[in-house]
mmCIF file of the N, C-alpha and C atoms, coordinates in Angstrom:
data_MODEL
# 
_entry.id   MODEL 
# 
loop_
_atom_site.group_PDB 
_atom_site.id 
_atom_site.type_symbol 
_atom_site.label_atom_id 
_atom_site.label_alt_id 
_atom_site.label_comp_id 
_atom_site.label_asym_id 
_atom_site.label_entity_id 
_atom_site.label_seq_id 
_atom_site.pdbx_PDB_ins_code 
_atom_site.Cartn_x 
_atom_site.Cartn_y 
_atom_site.Cartn_z 
_atom_site.occupancy 
_atom_site.B_iso_or_equiv 
_atom_site.pdbx_formal_charge 
_atom_site.auth_seq_id 
_atom_site.auth_comp_id 
_atom_site.auth_asym_id 
_atom_site.auth_atom_id 
_atom_site.pdbx_PDB_model_num 
ATOM 1   N N  . MET A 1 1  ? 8.171   29.079 6.148  1.00 0.00 ? 1  MET A N  1 
ATOM 2   C CA . MET A 1 1  ? 7.078   28.413 6.008  1.00 0.00 ? 1  MET A CA 1 
ATOM 3   C C  . MET A 1 1  ? 6.606   27.135 6.612  1.00 0.00 ? 1  MET A C  1 
ATOM 4   N N  . PHE A 1 2  ? 7.042   25.947 5.800  1.00 0.00 ? 2  PHE A N  1 
ATOM 5   C CA . PHE A 1 2  ? 7.452   24.848 6.117  1.00 0.00 ? 2  PHE A CA 1 
ATOM 6   C C  . PHE A 1 2  ? 8.004   23.951 7.443  1.00 0.00 ? 2  PHE A C  1 
ATOM 7   N N  . PRO A 1 3  ? 7.689   23.549 8.859  1.00 0.00 ? 3  PRO A N  1 
ATOM 8   C CA . PRO A 1 3  ? 8.785   23.350 9.332  1.00 0.00 ? 3  PRO A CA 1 
ATOM 9   C C  . PRO A 1 3  ? 9.674   22.076 8.852  1.00 0.00 ? 3  PRO A C  1 
ATOM 10  N N  . LYS A 1 4  ? 8.976   21.370 8.520  1.00 0.00 ? 4  LYS A N  1 
ATOM 11  C CA . LYS A 1 4  ? 9.900   19.733 7.845  1.00 0.00 ? 4  LYS A CA 1 
ATOM 12  C C  . LYS A 1 4  ? 10.267  19.980 6.155  1.00 0.00 ? 4  LYS A C  1 
ATOM 13  N N  . LYS A 1 5  ? 10.963  21.267 5.693  1.00 0.00 ? 5  LYS A N  1 
ATOM 14  C CA . LYS A 1 5  ? 11.027  21.554 4.407  1.00 0.00 ? 5  LYS A CA 1 
ATOM 15  C C  . LYS A 1 5  ? 12.470  21.080 4.234  1.00 0.00 ? 5  LYS A C  1 
ATOM 16  N N  . GLY A 1 6  ? 12.284  20.011 3.168  1.00 0.00 ? 6  GLY A N  1 
ATOM 17  C CA . GLY A 1 6  ? 13.550  19.161 3.012  1.00 0.00 ? 6  GLY A CA 1 
ATOM 18  C C  . GLY A 1 6  ? 13.543  17.828 3.546  1.00 0.00 ? 6  GLY A C  1 
ATOM 19  N N  . ARG A 1 7  ? 12.911  17.762 4.474  1.00 0.00 ? 7  ARG A N  1 
ATOM 20  C CA . ARG A 1 7  ? 12.388  16.561 4.859  1.00 0.00 ? 7  ARG A CA 1 
ATOM 21  C C  . ARG A 1 7  ? 11.216  15.116 4.825  1.00 0.00 ? 7  ARG A C  1 
ATOM 22  N N  . ILE A 1 8  ? 10.918  14.065 4.413  1.00 0.00 ? 8  ILE A N  1 
ATOM 23  C CA . ILE A 1 8  ? 9.916   13.575 4.273  1.00 0.00 ? 8  ILE A CA 1 
ATOM 24  C C  . ILE A 1 8  ? 8.441   13.443 5.288  1.00 0.00 ? 8  ILE A C  1 
ATOM 25  N N  . TRP A 1 9  ? 7.752   13.904 5.270  1.00 0.00 ? 9  TRP A N  1 
ATOM 26  C CA . TRP A 1 9  ? 6.615   14.254 6.166  1.00 0.00 ? 9  TRP A CA 1 
ATOM 27  C C  . TRP A 1 9  ? 5.677   13.122 6.063  1.00 0.00 ? 9  TRP A C  1 
ATOM 28  N N  . THR A 1 10 ? 5.182   12.571 7.378  1.00 0.00 ? 10 THR A N  1 
ATOM 29  C CA . THR A 1 10 ? 4.336   11.132 7.076  1.00 0.00 ? 10 THR A CA 1 
ATOM 30  C C  . THR A 1 10 ? 2.637   11.593 6.974  1.00 0.00 ? 10 THR A C  1 
ATOM 31  N N  . TYR A 1 11 ? 1.894   10.956 6.989  1.00 0.00 ? 11 TYR A N  1 
ATOM 32  C CA . TYR A 1 11 ? 0.574   11.217 6.620  1.00 0.00 ? 11 TYR A CA 1 
ATOM 33  C C  . TYR A 1 11 ? 0.387   12.077 7.970  1.00 0.00 ? 11 TYR A C  1 
ATOM 34  N N  . ARG A 1 12 ? 0.556   11.170 8.909  1.00 0.00 ? 12 ARG A N  1 
ATOM 35  C CA . ARG A 1 12 ? -0.283  11.597 10.671 1.00 0.00 ? 12 ARG A CA 1 
ATOM 36  C C  . ARG A 1 12 ? 0.446   12.686 10.448 1.00 0.00 ? 12 ARG A C  1 
ATOM 37  N N  . GLU A 1 13 ? 1.821   13.542 10.310 1.00 0.00 ? 13 GLU A N  1 
ATOM 38  C CA . GLU A 1 13 ? 2.278   14.516 10.694 1.00 0.00 ? 13 GLU A CA 1 
ATOM 39  C C  . GLU A 1 13 ? 1.890   15.411 9.923  1.00 0.00 ? 13 GLU A C  1 
ATOM 40  N N  . ARG A 1 14 ? 1.736   15.242 8.361  1.00 0.00 ? 14 ARG A N  1 
ATOM 41  C CA . ARG A 1 14 ? 0.999   16.543 7.829  1.00 0.00 ? 14 ARG A CA 1 
ATOM 42  C C  . ARG A 1 14 ? -0.687  16.579 8.031  1.00 0.00 ? 14 ARG A C  1 
ATOM 43  N N  . ALA A 1 15 ? -1.291  15.263 8.692  1.00 0.00 ? 15 ALA A N  1 
ATOM 44  C CA . ALA A 1 15 ? -2.433  15.985 8.981  1.00 0.00 ? 15 ALA A CA 1 
ATOM 45  C C  . ALA A 1 15 ? -2.450  16.692 10.645 1.00 0.00 ? 15 ALA A C  1 
ATOM 46  N N  . ARG A 1 16 ? -1.608  16.457 11.755 1.00 0.00 ? 16 ARG A N  1 
ATOM 47  C CA . ARG A 1 16 ? -2.025  16.976 12.719 1.00 0.00 ? 16 ARG A CA 1 
ATOM 48  C C  . ARG A 1 16 ? -1.424  18.682 12.352 1.00 0.00 ? 16 ARG A C  1 
ATOM 49  N N  . THR A 1 17 ? -0.693  18.522 11.238 1.00 0.00 ? 17 THR A N  1 
ATOM 50  C CA . THR A 1 17 ? 0.118   20.154 11.198 1.00 0.00 ? 17 THR A CA 1 
ATOM 51  C C  . THR A 1 17 ? -1.296  20.781 10.004 1.00 0.00 ? 17 THR A C  1 
ATOM 52  N N  . LEU A 1 18 ? -1.925  20.182 9.357  1.00 0.00 ? 18 LEU A N  1 
ATOM 53  C CA . LEU A 1 18 ? -3.643  21.167 8.415  1.00 0.00 ? 18 LEU A CA 1 
ATOM 54  C C  . LEU A 1 18 ? -4.427  21.243 9.986  1.00 0.00 ? 18 LEU A C  1 
ATOM 55  N N  . ALA A 1 19 ? -4.302  19.749 10.924 1.00 0.00 ? 19 ALA A N  1 
ATOM 56  C CA . ALA A 1 19 ? -5.548  20.105 11.667 1.00 0.00 ? 19 ALA A CA 1 
ATOM 57  C C  . ALA A 1 19 ? -5.093  21.218 12.594 1.00 0.00 ? 19 ALA A C  1 
ATOM 58  N N  . LEU A 1 20 ? -3.908  21.687 13.046 1.00 0.00 ? 20 LEU A N  1 
ATOM 59  C CA . LEU A 1 20 ? -3.571  22.505 14.001 1.00 0.00 ? 20 LEU A CA 1 
ATOM 60  C C  . LEU A 1 20 ? -3.864  23.977 13.534 1.00 0.00 ? 20 LEU A C  1 
ATOM 61  N N  . PHE A 1 21 ? -3.875  24.286 11.940 1.00 0.00 ? 21 PHE A N  1 
ATOM 62  C CA . PHE A 1 21 ? -3.944  25.465 11.208 1.00 0.00 ? 21 PHE A CA 1 
ATOM 63  C C  . PHE A 1 21 ? -5.265  25.837 11.042 1.00 0.00 ? 21 PHE A C  1 
ATOM 64  N N  . TRP A 1 22 ? -6.350  24.785 10.394 1.00 0.00 ? 22 TRP A N  1 
ATOM 65  C CA . TRP A 1 22 ? -7.595  24.799 10.483 1.00 0.00 ? 22 TRP A CA 1 
ATOM 66  C C  . TRP A 1 22 ? -8.169  24.906 11.828 1.00 0.00 ? 22 TRP A C  1 
ATOM 67  N N  . GLY A 1 23 ? -7.855  24.121 12.912 1.00 0.00 ? 23 GLY A N  1 
ATOM 68  C CA . GLY A 1 23 ? -8.510  24.383 14.199 1.00 0.00 ? 23 GLY A CA 1 
ATOM 69  C C  . GLY A 1 23 ? -8.164  25.308 14.537 1.00 0.00 ? 23 GLY A C  1 
ATOM 70  N N  . LEU A 1 24 ? -6.675  26.744 14.055 1.00 0.00 ? 24 LEU A N  1 
ATOM 71  C CA . LEU A 1 24 ? -6.912  27.503 14.828 1.00 0.00 ? 24 LEU A CA 1 
ATOM 72  C C  . LEU A 1 24 ? -7.287  28.684 13.985 1.00 0.00 ? 24 LEU A C  1 
ATOM 73  N N  . SER A 1 25 ? -7.828  28.875 12.929 1.00 0.00 ? 25 SER A N  1 
ATOM 74  C CA . SER A 1 25 ? -8.805  29.231 12.366 1.00 0.00 ? 25 SER A CA 1 
ATOM 75  C C  . SER A 1 25 ? -10.106 28.999 12.823 1.00 0.00 ? 25 SER A C  1 
ATOM 76  N N  . SER A 1 26 ? -10.440 28.184 12.603 1.00 0.00 ? 26 SER A N  1 
ATOM 77  C CA . SER A 1 26 ? -11.888 27.557 13.168 1.00 0.00 ? 26 SER A CA 1 
ATOM 78  C C  . SER A 1 26 ? -11.602 28.551 14.408 1.00 0.00 ? 26 SER A C  1 
ATOM 79  N N  . ILE A 1 27 ? -11.102 28.556 15.760 1.00 0.00 ? 27 ILE A N  1 
ATOM 80  C CA . ILE A 1 27 ? -10.988 29.714 16.861 1.00 0.00 ? 27 ILE A CA 1 
ATOM 81  C C  . ILE A 1 27 ? -11.522 30.694 16.851 1.00 0.00 ? 27 ILE A C  1 
ATOM 82  N N  . GLY A 1 28 ? -10.786 31.056 15.642 1.00 0.00 ? 28 GLY A N  1 
ATOM 83  C CA . GLY A 1 28 ? -10.896 32.732 15.300 1.00 0.00 ? 28 GLY A CA 1 
ATOM 84  C C  . GLY A 1 28 ? -11.795 33.103 15.034 1.00 0.00 ? 28 GLY A C  1 
ATOM 85  N N  . MET A 1 29 ? -12.429 32.057 14.304 1.00 0.00 ? 29 MET A N  1 
ATOM 86  C CA . MET A 1 29 ? -13.942 32.672 13.325 1.00 0.00 ? 29 MET A CA 1 
ATOM 87  C C  . MET A 1 29 ? -14.684 32.488 14.401 1.00 0.00 ? 29 MET A C  1 
ATOM 88  N N  . LEU A 1 30 ? -14.392 31.429 15.504 1.00 0.00 ? 30 LEU A N  1 
ATOM 89  C CA . LEU A 1 30 ? -15.767 31.416 16.464 1.00 0.00 ? 30 LEU A CA 1 
ATOM 90  C C  . LEU A 1 30 ? -15.948 32.627 17.614 1.00 0.00 ? 30 LEU A C  1 
ATOM 91  N N  . ILE A 1 31 ? -14.438 33.275 17.844 1.00 0.00 ? 31 ILE A N  1 
ATOM 92  C CA . ILE A 1 31 ? -14.481 34.147 18.545 1.00 0.00 ? 31 ILE A CA 1 
ATOM 93  C C  . ILE A 1 31 ? -15.059 35.553 18.259 1.00 0.00 ? 31 ILE A C  1 
ATOM 94  N N  . ILE A 1 32 ? -14.799 35.754 16.631 1.00 0.00 ? 32 ILE A N  1 
ATOM 95  C CA . ILE A 1 32 ? -14.883 36.648 15.899 1.00 0.00 ? 32 ILE A CA 1 
ATOM 96  C C  . ILE A 1 32 ? -16.703 36.720 15.862 1.00 0.00 ? 32 ILE A C  1 
ATOM 97  N N  . GLY A 1 33 ? -17.736 35.337 15.729 1.00 0.00 ? 33 GLY A N  1 
ATOM 98  C CA . GLY A 1 33 ? -18.701 35.115 15.645 1.00 0.00 ? 33 GLY A CA 1 
ATOM 99  C C  . GLY A 1 33 ? -19.527 35.440 16.915 1.00 0.00 ? 33 GLY A C  1 
ATOM 100 N N  . ILE A 1 34 ? -18.537 35.180 18.133 1.00 0.00 ? 34 ILE A N  1 
ATOM 101 C CA . ILE A 1 34 ? -19.444 35.245 19.142 1.00 0.00 ? 34 ILE A CA 1 
ATOM 102 C C  . ILE A 1 34 ? -19.538 37.113 19.534 1.00 0.00 ? 34 ILE A C  1 
ATOM 103 N N  . TYR A 1 35 ? -18.498 37.200 18.540 1.00 0.00 ? 35 TYR A N  1 
ATOM 104 C CA . TYR A 1 35 ? -18.889 39.186 19.030 1.00 0.00 ? 35 TYR A CA 1 
ATOM 105 C C  . TYR A 1 35 ? -19.642 39.233 17.737 1.00 0.00 ? 35 TYR A C  1 
ATOM 106 N N  . PHE A 1 36 ? -20.007 38.879 16.568 1.00 0.00 ? 36 PHE A N  1 
ATOM 107 C CA . PHE A 1 36 ? -21.025 38.905 15.408 1.00 0.00 ? 36 PHE A CA 1 
ATOM 108 C C  . PHE A 1 36 ? -22.850 39.038 16.485 1.00 0.00 ? 36 PHE A C  1 
ATOM 109 N N  . VAL A 1 37 ? -22.692 38.000 17.256 1.00 0.00 ? 37 VAL A N  1 
ATOM 110 C CA . VAL A 1 37 ? -23.932 37.525 17.833 1.00 0.00 ? 37 VAL A CA 1 
ATOM 111 C C  . VAL A 1 37 ? -24.405 38.444 19.077 1.00 0.00 ? 37 VAL A C  1 
ATOM 112 N N  . PHE A 1 38 ? -23.411 39.233 19.875 1.00 0.00 ? 38 PHE A N  1 
ATOM 113 C CA . PHE A 1 38 ? -23.621 40.061 20.934 1.00 0.00 ? 38 PHE A CA 1 
ATOM 114 C C  . PHE A 1 38 ? -24.008 41.298 19.933 1.00 0.00 ? 38 PHE A C  1 
ATOM 115 N N  . THR A 1 39 ? -23.254 41.619 18.859 1.00 0.00 ? 39 THR A N  1 
ATOM 116 C CA . THR A 1 39 ? -23.572 43.120 18.625 1.00 0.00 ? 39 THR A CA 1 
ATOM 117 C C  . THR A 1 39 ? -24.762 43.081 17.707 1.00 0.00 ? 39 THR A C  1 
ATOM 118 N N  . GLN A 1 40 ? -24.854 42.063 16.704 1.00 0.00 ? 40 GLN A N  1 
ATOM 119 C CA . GLN A 1 40 ? -25.862 42.175 15.651 1.00 0.00 ? 40 GLN A CA 1 
ATOM 120 C C  . GLN A 1 40 ? -26.601 40.894 15.517 1.00 0.00 ? 40 GLN A C  1 
ATOM 121 N N  . SER A 1 41 ? -26.503 39.922 16.379 1.00 0.00 ? 41 SER A N  1 
ATOM 122 C CA . SER A 1 41 ? -27.521 39.003 16.426 1.00 0.00 ? 41 SER A CA 1 
ATOM 123 C C  . SER A 1 41 ? -27.140 37.978 15.500 1.00 0.00 ? 41 SER A C  1 
ATOM 124 N N  . ASN A 1 42 ? -26.248 37.663 14.826 1.00 0.00 ? 42 ASN A N  1 
ATOM 125 C CA . ASN A 1 42 ? -26.105 37.627 13.747 1.00 0.00 ? 42 ASN A CA 1 
ATOM 126 C C  . ASN A 1 42 ? -25.413 36.150 14.010 1.00 0.00 ? 42 ASN A C  1 
ATOM 127 N N  . TRP A 1 43 ? -26.046 34.824 13.702 1.00 0.00 ? 43 TRP A N  1 
ATOM 128 C CA . TRP A 1 43 ? -25.525 33.543 14.287 1.00 0.00 ? 43 TRP A CA 1 
ATOM 129 C C  . TRP A 1 43 ? -24.761 32.552 13.721 1.00 0.00 ? 43 TRP A C  1 
ATOM 130 N N  . ILE A 1 44 ? -25.351 32.465 12.018 1.00 0.00 ? 44 ILE A N  1 
ATOM 131 C CA . ILE A 1 44 ? -24.050 32.298 11.143 1.00 0.00 ? 44 ILE A CA 1 
ATOM 132 C C  . ILE A 1 44 ? -22.876 32.191 10.958 1.00 0.00 ? 44 ILE A C  1 
ATOM 133 N N  . VAL A 1 45 ? -22.180 33.287 11.286 1.00 0.00 ? 45 VAL A N  1 
ATOM 134 C CA . VAL A 1 45 ? -20.462 32.426 11.563 1.00 0.00 ? 45 VAL A CA 1 
ATOM 135 C C  . VAL A 1 45 ? -20.151 31.737 13.099 1.00 0.00 ? 45 VAL A C  1 
ATOM 136 N N  . VAL A 1 46 ? -21.099 31.352 14.015 1.00 0.00 ? 46 VAL A N  1 
ATOM 137 C CA . VAL A 1 46 ? -20.796 31.404 14.923 1.00 0.00 ? 46 VAL A CA 1 
ATOM 138 C C  . VAL A 1 46 ? -21.190 29.100 14.132 1.00 0.00 ? 46 VAL A C  1 
ATOM 139 N N  . ILE A 1 47 ? -22.410 29.316 13.710 1.00 0.00 ? 47 ILE A N  1 
ATOM 140 C CA . ILE A 1 47 ? -22.468 28.204 13.036 1.00 0.00 ? 47 ILE A CA 1 
ATOM 141 C C  . ILE A 1 47 ? -21.468 27.450 11.941 1.00 0.00 ? 47 ILE A C  1 
ATOM 142 N N  . LEU A 1 48 ? -21.371 28.373 11.577 1.00 0.00 ? 48 LEU A N  1 
ATOM 143 C CA . LEU A 1 48 ? -20.246 27.907 10.643 1.00 0.00 ? 48 LEU A CA 1 
ATOM 144 C C  . LEU A 1 48 ? -18.545 27.596 11.192 1.00 0.00 ? 48 LEU A C  1 
ATOM 145 N N  . ALA A 1 49 ? -18.631 28.118 12.317 1.00 0.00 ? 49 ALA A N  1 
ATOM 146 C CA . ALA A 1 49 ? -17.357 27.990 12.926 1.00 0.00 ? 49 ALA A CA 1 
ATOM 147 C C  . ALA A 1 49 ? -17.537 26.871 13.454 1.00 0.00 ? 49 ALA A C  1 
ATOM 148 N N  . LEU A 1 50 ? -18.399 26.592 14.293 1.00 0.00 ? 50 LEU A N  1 
ATOM 149 C CA . LEU A 1 50 ? -18.336 25.446 15.373 1.00 0.00 ? 50 LEU A CA 1 
ATOM 150 C C  . LEU A 1 50 ? -18.774 23.926 13.833 1.00 0.00 ? 50 LEU A C  1 
ATOM 151 N N  . LEU A 1 51 ? -19.417 23.683 12.995 1.00 0.00 ? 51 LEU A N  1 
ATOM 152 C CA . LEU A 1 51 ? -19.113 22.992 11.507 1.00 0.00 ? 51 LEU A CA 1 
ATOM 153 C C  . LEU A 1 51 ? -17.821 22.866 11.275 1.00 0.00 ? 51 LEU A C  1 
ATOM 154 N N  . SER A 1 52 ? -17.183 23.637 11.391 1.00 0.00 ? 52 SER A N  1 
ATOM 155 C CA . SER A 1 52 ? -15.915 23.773 10.782 1.00 0.00 ? 52 SER A CA 1 
ATOM 156 C C  . SER A 1 52 ? -15.026 23.413 11.785 1.00 0.00 ? 52 SER A C  1 
ATOM 157 N N  . LEU A 1 53 ? -15.553 22.906 13.291 1.00 0.00 ? 53 LEU A N  1 
ATOM 158 C CA . LEU A 1 53 ? -14.557 22.649 14.326 1.00 0.00 ? 53 LEU A CA 1 
ATOM 159 C C  . LEU A 1 53 ? -14.849 21.282 13.993 1.00 0.00 ? 53 LEU A C  1 
ATOM 160 N N  . GLY A 1 54 ? -16.279 21.015 14.037 1.00 0.00 ? 54 GLY A N  1 
ATOM 161 C CA . GLY A 1 54 ? -16.202 19.413 13.748 1.00 0.00 ? 54 GLY A CA 1 
ATOM 162 C C  . GLY A 1 54 ? -15.907 18.730 13.038 1.00 0.00 ? 54 GLY A C  1 
ATOM 163 N N  . PHE A 1 55 ? -15.674 19.334 11.627 1.00 0.00 ? 55 PHE A N  1 
ATOM 164 C CA . PHE A 1 55 ? -14.849 18.580 10.057 1.00 0.00 ? 55 PHE A CA 1 
ATOM 165 C C  . PHE A 1 55 ? -13.697 18.667 10.559 1.00 0.00 ? 55 PHE A C  1 
ATOM 166 N N  . VAL A 1 56 ? -13.141 19.649 11.445 1.00 0.00 ? 56 VAL A N  1 
ATOM 167 C CA . VAL A 1 56 ? -11.417 19.746 11.686 1.00 0.00 ? 56 VAL A CA 1 
ATOM 168 C C  . VAL A 1 56 ? -10.783 18.299 12.616 1.00 0.00 ? 56 VAL A C  1 
ATOM 169 N N  . ALA A 1 57 ? -11.880 18.328 13.620 1.00 0.00 ? 57 ALA A N  1 
ATOM 170 C CA . ALA A 1 57 ? -11.646 16.954 14.519 1.00 0.00 ? 57 ALA A CA 1 
ATOM 171 C C  . ALA A 1 57 ? -12.300 15.858 13.535 1.00 0.00 ? 57 ALA A C  1 
ATOM 172 N N  . MET A 1 58 ? -13.321 15.019 12.938 1.00 0.00 ? 58 MET A N  1 
ATOM 173 C CA . MET A 1 58 ? -13.370 13.853 12.477 1.00 0.00 ? 58 MET A CA 1 
ATOM 174 C C  . MET A 1 58 ? -11.926 13.999 11.124 1.00 0.00 ? 58 MET A C  1 
ATOM 175 N N  . TYR A 1 59 ? -11.076 14.745 10.808 1.00 0.00 ? 59 TYR A N  1 
ATOM 176 C CA . TYR A 1 59 ? -10.579 14.613 9.797  1.00 0.00 ? 59 TYR A CA 1 
ATOM 177 C C  . TYR A 1 59 ? -9.159  14.381 10.827 1.00 0.00 ? 59 TYR A C  1 
ATOM 178 N N  . PHE A 1 60 ? -8.788  15.062 11.634 1.00 0.00 ? 60 PHE A N  1 
ATOM 179 C CA . PHE A 1 60 ? -7.803  14.646 12.663 1.00 0.00 ? 60 PHE A CA 1 
ATOM 180 C C  . PHE A 1 60 ? -7.822  13.222 13.130 1.00 0.00 ? 60 PHE A C  1 
ATOM 181 N N  . PHE A 1 61 ? -9.131  12.973 13.841 1.00 0.00 ? 61 PHE A N  1 
ATOM 182 C CA . PHE A 1 61 ? -9.399  11.745 14.108 1.00 0.00 ? 61 PHE A CA 1 
ATOM 183 C C  . PHE A 1 61 ? -9.210  10.675 13.319 1.00 0.00 ? 61 PHE A C  1 
ATOM 184 N N  . SER A 1 62 ? -10.013 10.496 12.430 1.00 0.00 ? 62 SER A N  1 
ATOM 185 C CA . SER A 1 62 ? -10.106 9.952  11.140 1.00 0.00 ? 62 SER A CA 1 
ATOM 186 C C  . SER A 1 62 ? -8.118  9.617  10.568 1.00 0.00 ? 62 SER A C  1 
ATOM 187 N N  . SER A 1 63 ? -7.449  10.627 10.616 1.00 0.00 ? 63 SER A N  1 
ATOM 188 C CA . SER A 1 63 ? -6.155  10.338 10.030 1.00 0.00 ? 63 SER A CA 1 
ATOM 189 C C  . SER A 1 63 ? -5.270  9.619  10.822 1.00 0.00 ? 63 SER A C  1 
ATOM 190 N N  . GLU A 1 64 ? -5.744  10.301 12.002 1.00 0.00 ? 64 GLU A N  1 
ATOM 191 C CA . GLU A 1 64 ? -5.161  8.739  13.151 1.00 0.00 ? 64 GLU A CA 1 
ATOM 192 C C  . GLU A 1 64 ? -5.025  7.436  13.420 1.00 0.00 ? 64 GLU A C  1 
ATOM 193 N N  . ARG A 1 65 ? -6.074  7.378  12.471 1.00 0.00 ? 65 ARG A N  1 
ATOM 194 C CA . ARG A 1 65 ? -7.052  5.462  13.215 1.00 0.00 ? 65 ARG A CA 1 
ATOM 195 C C  . ARG A 1 65 ? -6.435  4.813  11.524 1.00 0.00 ? 65 ARG A C  1 
ATOM 196 N N  . GLU A 1 66 ? -6.348  6.069  10.739 1.00 0.00 ? 66 GLU A N  1 
ATOM 197 C CA . GLU A 1 66 ? -6.102  5.233  9.072  1.00 0.00 ? 66 GLU A CA 1 
ATOM 198 C C  . GLU A 1 66 ? -4.399  5.308  9.662  1.00 0.00 ? 66 GLU A C  1 
ATOM 199 N N  . HIS A 1 67 ? -3.669  6.070  9.947  1.00 0.00 ? 67 HIS A N  1 
ATOM 200 C CA . HIS A 1 67 ? -2.344  6.075  9.604  1.00 0.00 ? 67 HIS A CA 1 
ATOM 201 C C  . HIS A 1 67 ? -1.399  5.538  11.042 1.00 0.00 ? 67 HIS A C  1 
ATOM 202 N N  . ARG A 1 68 ? -2.026  4.503  12.057 1.00 0.00 ? 68 ARG A N  1 
ATOM 203 C CA . ARG A 1 68 ? -2.024  4.565  13.289 1.00 0.00 ? 68 ARG A CA 1 
ATOM 204 C C  . ARG A 1 68 ? -0.274  3.597  13.184 1.00 0.00 ? 68 ARG A C  1 
ATOM 205 N N  . ASP A 1 69 ? 0.030   2.981  11.992 1.00 0.00 ? 69 ASP A N  1 
ATOM 206 C CA . ASP A 1 69 ? 1.228   1.922  12.079 1.00 0.00 ? 69 ASP A CA 1 
ATOM 207 C C  . ASP A 1 69 ? 2.227   2.437  10.892 1.00 0.00 ? 69 ASP A C  1 
ATOM 208 N N  . GLU A 1 70 ? 2.328   3.717  11.596 1.00 0.00 ? 70 GLU A N  1 
ATOM 209 C CA . GLU A 1 70 ? 2.838   4.346  10.550 1.00 0.00 ? 70 GLU A CA 1 
ATOM 210 C C  . GLU A 1 70 ? 4.608   4.666  11.258 1.00 0.00 ? 70 GLU A C  1 
ATOM 211 N N  . PRO A 1 71 ? 6.035   4.306  10.795 1.00 0.00 ? 71 PRO A N  1 
ATOM 212 C CA . PRO A 1 71 ? 6.748   4.454  11.564 1.00 0.00 ? 71 PRO A CA 1 
ATOM 213 C C  . PRO A 1 71 ? 7.186   6.047  11.892 1.00 0.00 ? 71 PRO A C  1 
# 
Protein backbone atom coordinates (compact mmCIF):
# COMPACT_ATOMS: atom_id res chain seq x y z
CA MET A 1 0.00 0.00 0.00
CA PHE A 2 2.75 2.45 0.89
CA PRO A 3 5.57 2.70 -1.66
CA LYS A 4 8.33 3.37 0.88
CA LYS A 5 7.36 0.94 3.62
CA GLY A 6 10.11 0.72 6.22
CA ARG A 7 12.02 3.75 4.94
CA ILE A 8 11.82 7.33 6.12
CA TRP A 9 9.71 9.68 4.00
CA THR A 10 10.63 13.31 3.74
CA TYR A 11 7.85 15.85 4.17
CA ARG A 12 8.17 16.73 0.52
CA GLU A 13 7.68 13.13 -0.65
CA ARG A 14 4.73 12.67 1.67
CA ALA A 15 3.09 15.85 0.39
CA ARG A 16 3.63 14.87 -3.24
CA THR A 17 2.06 11.44 -2.65
CA LEU A 18 -0.93 12.86 -0.79
CA ALA A 19 -1.42 15.54 -3.43
CA LEU A 20 -1.33 12.88 -6.14
CA PHE A 21 -4.01 10.73 -4.45
CA TRP A 22 -6.21 13.72 -3.58
CA GLY A 23 -5.76 15.18 -7.05
CA LEU A 24 -6.75 11.94 -8.77
CA SER A 25 -9.83 11.62 -6.58
CA SER A 26 -10.75 15.26 -7.28
CA ILE A 27 -10.40 14.69 -11.02
CA GLY A 28 -12.65 11.63 -10.73
CA MET A 29 -15.18 13.70 -8.83
CA LEU A 30 -14.96 16.38 -11.54
CA ILE A 31 -15.73 13.80 -14.25
CA ILE A 32 -18.71 12.52 -12.27
CA GLY A 33 -19.81 16.12 -11.72
CA ILE A 34 -19.68 16.89 -15.43
CA TYR A 35 -21.91 13.86 -16.01
CA PHE A 36 -24.41 15.16 -13.44
CA VAL A 37 -24.37 18.62 -15.02
CA PHE A 38 -25.40 17.25 -18.39
CA THR A 39 -27.95 14.74 -17.11
CA GLN A 40 -29.54 16.47 -14.09
CA SER A 41 -28.28 20.09 -14.18
CA ASN A 42 -26.67 19.57 -10.77
CA TRP A 43 -23.64 21.87 -10.40
CA ILE A 44 -22.71 21.21 -6.75
CA VAL A 45 -20.39 18.26 -7.50
CA VAL A 46 -18.47 20.28 -10.11
CA ILE A 47 -18.09 23.20 -7.71
CA LEU A 48 -16.85 20.91 -4.91
CA ALA A 49 -14.42 19.18 -7.28
CA LEU A 50 -12.96 22.48 -8.45
CA LEU A 51 -12.61 23.69 -4.86
CA SER A 52 -10.87 20.48 -3.84
CA LEU A 53 -8.51 20.73 -6.82
CA GLY A 54 -7.66 24.27 -5.73
CA PHE A 55 -6.95 23.15 -2.18
CA VAL A 56 -4.79 20.27 -3.41
CA ALA A 57 -2.78 22.69 -5.57
CA MET A 58 -2.31 25.08 -2.62
CA TYR A 59 -1.24 22.18 -0.38
CA PHE A 60 1.25 20.91 -2.95
CA PHE A 61 2.84 24.28 -3.70
CA SER A 62 2.99 25.38 -0.06
CA SER A 63 4.69 22.11 0.87
CA GLU A 64 7.19 22.51 -1.96
CA ARG A 65 8.02 26.00 -0.72
CA GLU A 66 8.24 25.08 2.99
CA HIS A 67 10.48 22.04 2.49
CA ARG A 68 12.72 23.39 -0.23
CA ASP A 69 16.03 22.69 1.55
CA GLU A 70 15.39 19.07 2.53
CA PRO A 71 17.96 16.49 1.45
